[in-house]
ChimeraX commands (.cxc) that place a marker at each C-alpha (Angstrom):
marker #1 position 105.16,97.84,87.47 radius 0.5
marker #1 position 103.45,94.72,88.79 radius 0.5
marker #1 position 106.38,94.02,91.15 radius 0.5
marker #1 position 106.24,97.59,92.43 radius 0.5
marker #1 position 102.49,97.32,93.06 radius 0.5
marker #1 position 102.93,94.02,94.91 radius 0.5
marker #1 position 105.68,95.50,97.07 radius 0.5
marker #1 position 103.52,98.51,97.87 radius 0.5
marker #1 position 100.57,96.25,98.70 radius 0.5
marker #1 position 102.70,94.27,101.15 radius 0.5
marker #1 position 103.70,97.48,102.92 radius 0.5
marker #1 position 100.08,98.59,103.16 radius 0.5
marker #1 position 98.90,95.24,104.49 radius 0.5
marker #1 position 101.58,95.48,107.18 radius 0.5
marker #1 position 100.39,98.98,108.12 radius 0.5
marker #1 position 96.80,97.77,108.23 radius 0.5
marker #1 position 97.78,95.15,110.78 radius 0.5
marker #1 position 98.87,97.97,113.09 radius 0.5
marker #1 position 95.71,100.11,113.02 radius 0.5
marker #1 position 92.96,97.93,111.56 radius 0.5
marker #1 position 89.62,98.55,113.39 radius 0.5
marker #1 position 87.39,95.53,112.33 radius 0.5
marker #1 position 91.08,103.14,103.82 radius 0.5
marker #1 position 90.77,106.80,95.45 radius 0.5
marker #1 position 93.82,108.36,95.07 radius 0.5
marker #1 position 97.35,107.05,95.04 radius 0.5
marker #1 position 100.36,109.20,94.42 radius 0.5
marker #1 position 104.03,109.77,95.00 radius 0.5
marker #1 position 104.70,113.50,95.18 radius 0.5
marker #1 position 106.66,116.35,96.69 radius 0.5
marker #1 position 105.92,117.28,100.30 radius 0.5
marker #1 position 104.72,120.85,99.68 radius 0.5
marker #1 position 101.19,122.12,99.09 radius 0.5
marker #1 position 100.34,124.72,96.47 radius 0.5
marker #1 position 97.55,127.26,96.42 radius 0.5
marker #1 position 95.91,129.23,99.23 radius 0.5
marker #1 position 92.65,128.35,100.88 radius 0.5
marker #1 position 90.69,128.80,104.05 radius 0.5
marker #1 position 89.65,125.99,106.41 radius 0.5
marker #1 position 86.42,124.29,105.39 radius 0.5
marker #1 position 83.20,125.66,106.85 radius 0.5
marker #1 position 81.55,123.71,109.65 radius 0.5
marker #1 position 78.05,124.95,108.83 radius 0.5
marker #1 position 77.36,123.69,105.33 radius 0.5
marker #1 position 73.62,123.08,104.82 radius 0.5
marker #1 position 72.68,119.50,104.05 radius 0.5
marker #1 position 70.36,118.51,101.23 radius 0.5
marker #1 position 67.28,116.41,101.80 radius 0.5
marker #1 position 67.71,112.82,100.62 radius 0.5
marker #1 position 64.31,111.35,99.79 radius 0.5
marker #1 position 63.86,107.75,100.84 radius 0.5
marker #1 position 60.45,107.23,99.24 radius 0.5
marker #1 position 61.78,107.41,95.67 radius 0.5
marker #1 position 64.86,105.29,94.90 radius 0.5
marker #1 position 67.55,107.30,93.07 radius 0.5
marker #1 position 68.38,106.35,89.48 radius 0.5
marker #1 position 72.10,107.02,89.77 radius 0.5
marker #1 position 74.39,107.26,92.78 radius 0.5
marker #1 position 78.05,108.33,92.75 radius 0.5
marker #1 position 80.33,108.15,95.82 radius 0.5
marker #1 position 82.56,110.95,97.04 radius 0.5
marker #1 position 86.11,110.57,95.72 radius 0.5
marker #1 position 89.58,112.04,96.09 radius 0.5
marker #1 position 91.72,113.19,93.17 radius 0.5
marker #1 position 95.01,115.01,92.68 radius 0.5
marker #1 position 93.61,118.48,92.06 radius 0.5
marker #1 position 95.35,121.49,93.59 radius 0.5
marker #1 position 93.08,121.87,96.62 radius 0.5
marker #1 position 92.06,118.26,97.05 radius 0.5
marker #1 position 92.45,116.38,100.32 radius 0.5
marker #1 position 95.45,114.55,98.85 radius 0.5
marker #1 position 97.28,117.82,98.07 radius 0.5
marker #1 position 97.19,118.83,101.76 radius 0.5
marker #1 position 98.47,115.56,103.26 radius 0.5
marker #1 position 102.18,115.57,104.11 radius 0.5
marker #1 position 104.60,113.73,106.29 radius 0.5
marker #1 position 105.07,115.33,109.74 radius 0.5
marker #1 position 107.49,118.27,109.85 radius 0.5
marker #1 position 109.37,116.69,112.75 radius 0.5
marker #1 position 112.36,114.94,111.10 radius 0.5
marker #1 position 112.37,112.03,113.53 radius 0.5
marker #1 position 108.64,111.37,113.20 radius 0.5
marker #1 position 108.89,111.60,109.42 radius 0.5
marker #1 position 111.33,108.69,109.31 radius 0.5
marker #1 position 108.59,106.29,110.41 radius 0.5
marker #1 position 105.86,104.53,108.43 radius 0.5
marker #1 position 102.30,104.95,109.64 radius 0.5
marker #1 position 98.62,104.58,108.76 radius 0.5
marker #1 position 95.71,106.76,109.88 radius 0.5
marker #1 position 91.99,106.15,109.48 radius 0.5
marker #1 position 89.45,108.97,109.40 radius 0.5
marker #1 position 85.64,109.15,109.60 radius 0.5
marker #1 position 83.77,112.31,108.64 radius 0.5
marker #1 position 80.81,114.00,106.98 radius 0.5
marker #1 position 81.53,115.60,103.61 radius 0.5
marker #1 position 79.20,118.36,102.39 radius 0.5
marker #1 position 77.63,118.78,98.96 radius 0.5
marker #1 position 80.44,121.27,98.31 radius 0.5
marker #1 position 83.10,118.63,99.07 radius 0.5
marker #1 position 84.28,120.09,102.38 radius 0.5
marker #1 position 84.51,118.22,105.68 radius 0.5
marker #1 position 81.77,119.51,107.97 radius 0.5
marker #1 position 82.04,117.09,110.89 radius 0.5
marker #1 position 85.02,114.95,111.89 radius 0.5
marker #1 position 84.00,111.95,114.00 radius 0.5
marker #1 position 87.30,110.17,114.53 radius 0.5
marker #1 position 90.92,110.21,113.36 radius 0.5
marker #1 position 92.67,107.02,114.47 radius 0.5
marker #1 position 96.33,106.10,114.12 radius 0.5
marker #1 position 99.31,104.94,116.10 radius 0.5
marker #1 position 101.29,108.20,116.06 radius 0.5
marker #1 position 100.00,111.66,117.08 radius 0.5
marker #1 position 102.18,113.45,114.51 radius 0.5
marker #1 position 100.64,111.50,111.63 radius 0.5
marker #1 position 97.12,111.90,113.06 radius 0.5
marker #1 position 97.68,115.67,113.19 radius 0.5
marker #1 position 98.79,115.65,109.54 radius 0.5
marker #1 position 95.54,113.98,108.49 radius 0.5
marker #1 position 93.40,116.22,110.73 radius 0.5
marker #1 position 94.92,119.30,109.11 radius 0.5
marker #1 position 94.27,117.95,105.61 radius 0.5
marker #1 position 90.64,117.26,106.49 radius 0.5
marker #1 position 90.28,120.88,107.66 radius 0.5
marker #1 position 91.73,122.34,104.47 radius 0.5
marker #1 position 91.30,119.85,101.63 radius 0.5
marker #1 position 88.31,118.96,99.51 radius 0.5
marker #1 position 86.66,115.83,98.16 radius 0.5
marker #1 position 84.78,115.43,94.92 radius 0.5
marker #1 position 81.24,115.34,96.39 radius 0.5
marker #1 position 78.89,112.39,96.16 radius 0.5
marker #1 position 75.97,112.75,93.73 radius 0.5
marker #1 position 72.43,111.43,93.57 radius 0.5
marker #1 position 70.84,111.69,90.12 radius 0.5
marker #1 position 73.56,114.16,89.18 radius 0.5
marker #1 position 73.09,116.48,92.17 radius 0.5
marker #1 position 75.85,116.85,94.83 radius 0.5
marker #1 position 74.79,115.59,98.27 radius 0.5
marker #1 position 76.43,115.20,101.70 radius 0.5
marker #1 position 77.80,111.81,102.77 radius 0.5
marker #1 position 79.43,110.11,105.72 radius 0.5
marker #1 position 82.57,108.26,104.68 radius 0.5
marker #1 position 85.70,106.63,106.02 radius 0.5
marker #1 position 89.20,106.46,104.63 radius 0.5
marker #1 position 92.76,105.43,105.34 radius 0.5
marker #1 position 95.96,107.37,104.70 radius 0.5
marker #1 position 99.20,105.38,104.43 radius 0.5
marker #1 position 102.60,106.97,104.96 radius 0.5
marker #1 position 105.61,104.85,104.06 radius 0.5
marker #1 position 109.02,104.83,102.46 radius 0.5
marker #1 position 109.83,102.98,99.25 radius 0.5
marker #1 position 113.23,102.98,97.56 radius 0.5
marker #1 position 114.29,105.92,99.70 radius 0.5
marker #1 position 111.27,108.05,98.75 radius 0.5
marker #1 position 108.30,109.14,100.85 radius 0.5
marker #1 position 104.99,107.75,99.58 radius 0.5
marker #1 position 101.47,108.74,100.58 radius 0.5
marker #1 position 98.42,106.69,99.62 radius 0.5
marker #1 position 94.81,107.79,100.26 radius 0.5
marker #1 position 92.16,105.06,100.14 radius 0.5
marker #1 position 88.42,105.56,100.71 radius 0.5
marker #1 position 88.09,102.30,102.60 radius 0.5
marker #1 position 88.61,101.29,106.21 radius 0.5
marker #1 position 87.37,97.73,106.50 radius 0.5
marker #1 position 87.74,94.48,104.50 radius 0.5
marker #1 position 91.52,94.39,104.69 radius 0.5
marker #1 position 92.06,92.52,101.42 radius 0.5
marker #1 position 90.00,95.07,99.49 radius 0.5
marker #1 position 91.73,98.05,101.09 radius 0.5
marker #1 position 94.97,96.75,99.61 radius 0.5
marker #1 position 93.52,97.21,96.12 radius 0.5
marker #1 position 94.00,100.96,96.51 radius 0.5
marker #1 position 92.27,103.07,93.82 radius 0.5
marker #1 position 90.23,100.14,92.54 radius 0.5
marker #1 position 87.98,99.94,95.62 radius 0.5
marker #1 position 85.71,102.45,97.40 radius 0.5
marker #1 position 83.63,101.19,100.31 radius 0.5
marker #1 position 79.95,102.19,100.82 radius 0.5
marker #1 position 79.08,105.70,102.02 radius 0.5
marker #1 position 76.08,107.00,103.99 radius 0.5
marker #1 position 74.06,109.41,101.85 radius 0.5
marker #1 position 72.99,112.59,103.62 radius 0.5
marker #1 position 75.74,112.33,106.22 radius 0.5
marker #1 position 75.44,111.56,109.91 radius 0.5
marker #1 position 75.26,114.97,111.61 radius 0.5
marker #1 position 71.50,115.61,111.25 radius 0.5
marker #1 position 70.69,112.09,112.41 radius 0.5
marker #1 position 73.01,112.43,115.38 radius 0.5
marker #1 position 71.57,115.80,116.36 radius 0.5
marker #1 position 68.04,114.35,116.25 radius 0.5
marker #1 position 69.12,111.40,118.39 radius 0.5
marker #1 position 70.74,113.74,120.92 radius 0.5
marker #1 position 67.50,115.71,121.25 radius 0.5
marker #1 position 65.31,112.66,121.79 radius 0.5
marker #1 position 67.52,110.45,123.96 radius 0.5
marker #1 position 68.34,112.54,126.98 radius 0.5
marker #1 position 69.48,109.59,129.09 radius 0.5
marker #1 position 72.36,108.49,126.88 radius 0.5
marker #1 position 75.95,108.95,128.18 radius 0.5
marker #1 position 77.31,112.48,127.80 radius 0.5
marker #1 position 80.42,111.08,126.13 radius 0.5
marker #1 position 81.66,107.85,124.64 radius 0.5
marker #1 position 82.28,106.12,121.32 radius 0.5
marker #1 position 80.76,103.41,119.17 radius 0.5
marker #1 position 81.66,101.41,116.06 radius 0.5
marker #1 position 78.99,99.65,113.99 radius 0.5
marker #1 position 79.64,97.50,110.92 radius 0.5
marker #1 position 77.12,97.86,108.08 radius 0.5
marker #1 position 76.91,95.40,105.19 radius 0.5
marker #1 position 75.53,96.99,102.02 radius 0.5
marker #1 position 74.39,95.22,98.85 radius 0.5
marker #1 position 75.47,96.07,95.31 radius 0.5
marker #1 position 72.17,97.97,95.00 radius 0.5
marker #1 position 72.97,100.18,98.00 radius 0.5
marker #1 position 70.54,98.35,100.29 radius 0.5
marker #1 position 71.30,97.62,103.94 radius 0.5
marker #1 position 71.77,93.88,104.46 radius 0.5
marker #1 position 72.76,93.80,108.12 radius 0.5
marker #1 position 74.45,95.74,110.90 radius 0.5
marker #1 position 76.31,94.70,114.03 radius 0.5
marker #1 position 77.83,96.57,116.96 radius 0.5
marker #1 position 81.61,96.08,116.98 radius 0.5
marker #1 position 82.41,98.11,120.09 radius 0.5
marker #1 position 81.11,100.82,122.37 radius 0.5
marker #1 position 82.58,102.87,125.20 radius 0.5
marker #1 position 81.27,102.78,127.91 radius 0.5
marker #1 position 80.53,99.10,127.49 radius 0.5
marker #1 position 76.81,98.27,127.28 radius 0.5
marker #1 position 76.02,101.98,127.08 radius 0.5
marker #1 position 73.67,101.52,124.15 radius 0.5
marker #1 position 75.62,103.91,121.91 radius 0.5
marker #1 position 76.14,101.21,119.29 radius 0.5
marker #1 position 72.41,100.51,119.17 radius 0.5
marker #1 position 71.83,104.26,118.91 radius 0.5
marker #1 position 73.95,104.38,115.75 radius 0.5
marker #1 position 72.01,101.42,114.33 radius 0.5
marker #1 position 68.63,103.00,115.07 radius 0.5
marker #1 position 69.42,106.44,113.68 radius 0.5
marker #1 position 70.59,104.97,110.36 radius 0.5
marker #1 position 67.92,102.28,109.86 radius 0.5
marker #1 position 66.09,104.27,107.15 radius 0.5
marker #1 position 69.24,105.65,105.52 radius 0.5
marker #1 position 70.29,105.38,101.89 radius 0.5
marker #1 position 73.78,104.18,101.01 radius 0.5
marker #1 position 76.06,104.10,98.03 radius 0.5
marker #1 position 77.17,100.58,97.15 radius 0.5
marker #1 position 80.84,99.73,97.21 radius 0.5
marker #1 position 82.68,100.23,93.92 radius 0.5
marker #1 position 85.33,97.85,92.64 radius 0.5
marker #1 position 87.02,99.09,89.46 radius 0.5
marker #1 position 84.09,101.53,89.04 radius 0.5
marker #1 position 81.51,98.72,89.17 radius 0.5
marker #1 position 78.90,98.55,91.99 radius 0.5
marker #1 position 79.42,95.64,94.36 radius 0.5
marker #1 position 78.44,94.54,97.85 radius 0.5
marker #1 position 80.67,95.91,100.58 radius 0.5
marker #1 position 81.04,96.97,104.20 radius 0.5
marker #1 position 81.60,100.18,106.11 radius 0.5
marker #1 position 82.38,100.58,109.77 radius 0.5
marker #1 position 80.66,103.71,111.08 radius 0.5
marker #1 position 82.76,105.14,113.90 radius 0.5
marker #1 position 81.37,107.93,116.09 radius 0.5
marker #1 position 83.17,109.64,118.97 radius 0.5
marker #1 position 80.25,111.17,120.89 radius 0.5
marker #1 position 82.68,113.14,123.05 radius 0.5
marker #1 position 83.43,115.36,120.03 radius 0.5
marker #1 position 79.80,115.98,119.03 radius 0.5
marker link #1:1,2 radius 0.2
marker link #1:2,3 radius 0.2
marker link #1:3,4 radius 0.2
marker link #1:4,5 radius 0.2
marker link #1:5,6 radius 0.2
marker link #1:6,7 radius 0.2
marker link #1:7,8 radius 0.2
marker link #1:8,9 radius 0.2
marker link #1:9,10 radius 0.2
marker link #1:10,11 radius 0.2
marker link #1:11,12 radius 0.2
marker link #1:12,13 radius 0.2
marker link #1:13,14 radius 0.2
marker link #1:14,15 radius 0.2
marker link #1:15,16 radius 0.2
marker link #1:16,17 radius 0.2
marker link #1:17,18 radius 0.2
marker link #1:18,19 radius 0.2
marker link #1:19,20 radius 0.2
marker link #1:20,21 radius 0.2
marker link #1:21,22 radius 0.2
marker link #1:24,25 radius 0.2
marker link #1:25,26 radius 0.2
marker link #1:26,27 radius 0.2
marker link #1:27,28 radius 0.2
marker link #1:28,29 radius 0.2
marker link #1:29,30 radius 0.2
marker link #1:30,31 radius 0.2
marker link #1:31,32 radius 0.2
marker link #1:32,33 radius 0.2
marker link #1:33,34 radius 0.2
marker link #1:34,35 radius 0.2
marker link #1:35,36 radius 0.2
marker link #1:36,37 radius 0.2
marker link #1:37,38 radius 0.2
marker link #1:38,39 radius 0.2
marker link #1:39,40 radius 0.2
marker link #1:40,41 radius 0.2
marker link #1:41,42 radius 0.2
marker link #1:42,43 radius 0.2
marker link #1:43,44 radius 0.2
marker link #1:44,45 radius 0.2
marker link #1:45,46 radius 0.2
marker link #1:46,47 radius 0.2
marker link #1:47,48 radius 0.2
marker link #1:48,49 radius 0.2
marker link #1:49,50 radius 0.2
marker link #1:50,51 radius 0.2
marker link #1:51,52 radius 0.2
marker link #1:52,53 radius 0.2
marker link #1:53,54 radius 0.2
marker link #1:54,55 radius 0.2
marker link #1:55,56 radius 0.2
marker link #1:56,57 radius 0.2
marker link #1:57,58 radius 0.2
marker link #1:58,59 radius 0.2
marker link #1:59,60 radius 0.2
marker link #1:60,61 radius 0.2
marker link #1:61,62 radius 0.2
marker link #1:62,63 radius 0.2
marker link #1:63,64 radius 0.2
marker link #1:64,65 radius 0.2
marker link #1:65,66 radius 0.2
marker link #1:66,67 radius 0.2
marker link #1:67,68 radius 0.2
marker link #1:68,69 radius 0.2
marker link #1:69,70 radius 0.2
marker link #1:70,71 radius 0.2
marker link #1:71,72 radius 0.2
marker link #1:72,73 radius 0.2
marker link #1:73,74 radius 0.2
marker link #1:74,75 radius 0.2
marker link #1:75,76 radius 0.2
marker link #1:76,77 radius 0.2
marker link #1:77,78 radius 0.2
marker link #1:78,79 radius 0.2
marker link #1:79,80 radius 0.2
marker link #1:80,81 radius 0.2
marker link #1:81,82 radius 0.2
marker link #1:82,83 radius 0.2
marker link #1:83,84 radius 0.2
marker link #1:84,85 radius 0.2
marker link #1:85,86 radius 0.2
marker link #1:86,87 radius 0.2
marker link #1:87,88 radius 0.2
marker link #1:88,89 radius 0.2
marker link #1:89,90 radius 0.2
marker link #1:90,91 radius 0.2
marker link #1:91,92 radius 0.2
marker link #1:92,93 radius 0.2
marker link #1:93,94 radius 0.2
marker link #1:94,95 radius 0.2
marker link #1:95,96 radius 0.2
marker link #1:96,97 radius 0.2
marker link #1:97,98 radius 0.2
marker link #1:98,99 radius 0.2
marker link #1:99,100 radius 0.2
marker link #1:100,101 radius 0.2
marker link #1:101,102 radius 0.2
marker link #1:102,103 radius 0.2
marker link #1:103,104 radius 0.2
marker link #1:104,105 radius 0.2
marker link #1:105,106 radius 0.2
marker link #1:106,107 radius 0.2
marker link #1:107,108 radius 0.2
marker link #1:108,109 radius 0.2
marker link #1:109,110 radius 0.2
marker link #1:110,111 radius 0.2
marker link #1:111,112 radius 0.2
marker link #1:112,113 radius 0.2
marker link #1:113,114 radius 0.2
marker link #1:114,115 radius 0.2
marker link #1:115,116 radius 0.2
marker link #1:116,117 radius 0.2
marker link #1:117,118 radius 0.2
marker link #1:118,119 radius 0.2
marker link #1:119,120 radius 0.2
marker link #1:120,121 radius 0.2
marker link #1:121,122 radius 0.2
marker link #1:122,123 radius 0.2
marker link #1:123,124 radius 0.2
marker link #1:124,125 radius 0.2
marker link #1:125,126 radius 0.2
marker link #1:126,127 radius 0.2
marker link #1:127,128 radius 0.2
marker link #1:128,129 radius 0.2
marker link #1:129,130 radius 0.2
marker link #1:130,131 radius 0.2
marker link #1:131,132 radius 0.2
marker link #1:132,133 radius 0.2
marker link #1:133,134 radius 0.2
marker link #1:134,135 radius 0.2
marker link #1:135,136 radius 0.2
marker link #1:136,137 radius 0.2
marker link #1:137,138 radius 0.2
marker link #1:138,139 radius 0.2
marker link #1:139,140 radius 0.2
marker link #1:140,141 radius 0.2
marker link #1:141,142 radius 0.2
marker link #1:142,143 radius 0.2
marker link #1:143,144 radius 0.2
marker link #1:144,145 radius 0.2
marker link #1:145,146 radius 0.2
marker link #1:146,147 radius 0.2
marker link #1:147,148 radius 0.2
marker link #1:148,149 radius 0.2
marker link #1:149,150 radius 0.2
marker link #1:150,151 radius 0.2
marker link #1:151,152 radius 0.2
marker link #1:152,153 radius 0.2
marker link #1:153,154 radius 0.2
marker link #1:154,155 radius 0.2
marker link #1:155,156 radius 0.2
marker link #1:156,157 radius 0.2
marker link #1:157,158 radius 0.2
marker link #1:158,159 radius 0.2
marker link #1:159,160 radius 0.2
marker link #1:160,161 radius 0.2
marker link #1:161,162 radius 0.2
marker link #1:162,163 radius 0.2
marker link #1:163,164 radius 0.2
marker link #1:164,165 radius 0.2
marker link #1:165,166 radius 0.2
marker link #1:166,167 radius 0.2
marker link #1:167,168 radius 0.2
marker link #1:168,169 radius 0.2
marker link #1:169,170 radius 0.2
marker link #1:170,171 radius 0.2
marker link #1:171,172 radius 0.2
marker link #1:172,173 radius 0.2
marker link #1:173,174 radius 0.2
marker link #1:174,175 radius 0.2
marker link #1:175,176 radius 0.2
marker link #1:176,177 radius 0.2
marker link #1:177,178 radius 0.2
marker link #1:178,179 radius 0.2
marker link #1:179,180 radius 0.2
marker link #1:180,181 radius 0.2
marker link #1:181,182 radius 0.2
marker link #1:182,183 radius 0.2
marker link #1:183,184 radius 0.2
marker link #1:184,185 radius 0.2
marker link #1:185,186 radius 0.2
marker link #1:186,187 radius 0.2
marker link #1:187,188 radius 0.2
marker link #1:188,189 radius 0.2
marker link #1:189,190 radius 0.2
marker link #1:190,191 radius 0.2
marker link #1:191,192 radius 0.2
marker link #1:192,193 radius 0.2
marker link #1:193,194 radius 0.2
marker link #1:194,195 radius 0.2
marker link #1:195,196 radius 0.2
marker link #1:196,197 radius 0.2
marker link #1:197,198 radius 0.2
marker link #1:198,199 radius 0.2
marker link #1:199,200 radius 0.2
marker link #1:200,201 radius 0.2
marker link #1:201,202 radius 0.2
marker link #1:202,203 radius 0.2
marker link #1:203,204 radius 0.2
marker link #1:204,205 radius 0.2
marker link #1:205,206 radius 0.2
marker link #1:206,207 radius 0.2
marker link #1:207,208 radius 0.2
marker link #1:208,209 radius 0.2
marker link #1:209,210 radius 0.2
marker link #1:210,211 radius 0.2
marker link #1:211,212 radius 0.2
marker link #1:212,213 radius 0.2
marker link #1:213,214 radius 0.2
marker link #1:214,215 radius 0.2
marker link #1:215,216 radius 0.2
marker link #1:216,217 radius 0.2
marker link #1:217,218 radius 0.2
marker link #1:218,219 radius 0.2
marker link #1:219,220 radius 0.2
marker link #1:220,221 radius 0.2
marker link #1:221,222 radius 0.2
marker link #1:222,223 radius 0.2
marker link #1:223,224 radius 0.2
marker link #1:224,225 radius 0.2
marker link #1:225,226 radius 0.2
marker link #1:226,227 radius 0.2
marker link #1:227,228 radius 0.2
marker link #1:228,229 radius 0.2
marker link #1:229,230 radius 0.2
marker link #1:230,231 radius 0.2
marker link #1:231,232 radius 0.2
marker link #1:232,233 radius 0.2
marker link #1:233,234 radius 0.2
marker link #1:234,235 radius 0.2
marker link #1:235,236 radius 0.2
marker link #1:236,237 radius 0.2
marker link #1:237,238 radius 0.2
marker link #1:238,239 radius 0.2
marker link #1:239,240 radius 0.2
marker link #1:240,241 radius 0.2
marker link #1:241,242 radius 0.2
marker link #1:242,243 radius 0.2
marker link #1:243,244 radius 0.2
marker link #1:244,245 radius 0.2
marker link #1:245,246 radius 0.2
marker link #1:246,247 radius 0.2
marker link #1:247,248 radius 0.2
marker link #1:248,249 radius 0.2
marker link #1:249,250 radius 0.2
marker link #1:250,251 radius 0.2
marker link #1:251,252 radius 0.2
marker link #1:252,253 radius 0.2
marker link #1:253,254 radius 0.2
marker link #1:254,255 radius 0.2
marker link #1:255,256 radius 0.2
marker link #1:256,257 radius 0.2
marker link #1:257,258 radius 0.2
marker link #1:258,259 radius 0.2
marker link #1:259,260 radius 0.2
marker link #1:260,261 radius 0.2
marker link #1:261,262 radius 0.2
marker link #1:262,263 radius 0.2
marker link #1:263,264 radius 0.2
marker link #1:264,265 radius 0.2
marker link #1:265,266 radius 0.2
view
């Protein structure tokens, strides 16, 4: 078992080297989905997250192997030639209090067929929602889906981490921080107050979060157009936000999350 895990980790580290921007469920399964569902709603109401009273308990959104979970809808591409390849795709989205994806900010990978597979799963699948003091709440999160072949079998791994390469390789044991309340309302407010920002573009900001869920620092990694101020915009609209800490083997720990926003899609 340990040898198999080490071999799998080496494959994932190699895939990370291809798409890394700075990805808890892991399963080997058949390539068919069961159950019928409708695409997730794009108009889920968000819940107010109070910042004046610190929450007593915070739980991150997760992925399991339930019938209609995100993992159950992710499959290798139908194209036989594309499906022979290994790939990795990162995604960044808001997840509602009901566990559905309400806003998709970016899906990044090296192969369009694999990106499309993840986009479809985000439209149809569900997460276990984040909770504050036992109540489900929206969150912004990032994740990585790995597609590879091992001993002649197709393997899919879903990790709720996108940065800190060595931690991503720990698979189900690590979940990176998540932004409580999601990003959509903050982005809409920023759009209404900053009329001179570029009509389109993208930004990536790295946030370092303590084991108590407190913001330690943030830094702009990239922005398009360059020097457009979109990175600073992301920093400003999240400066009073609450975060979940990272979780390593279910224990809170300090961690990082890279918030990626494609303004062209919002």
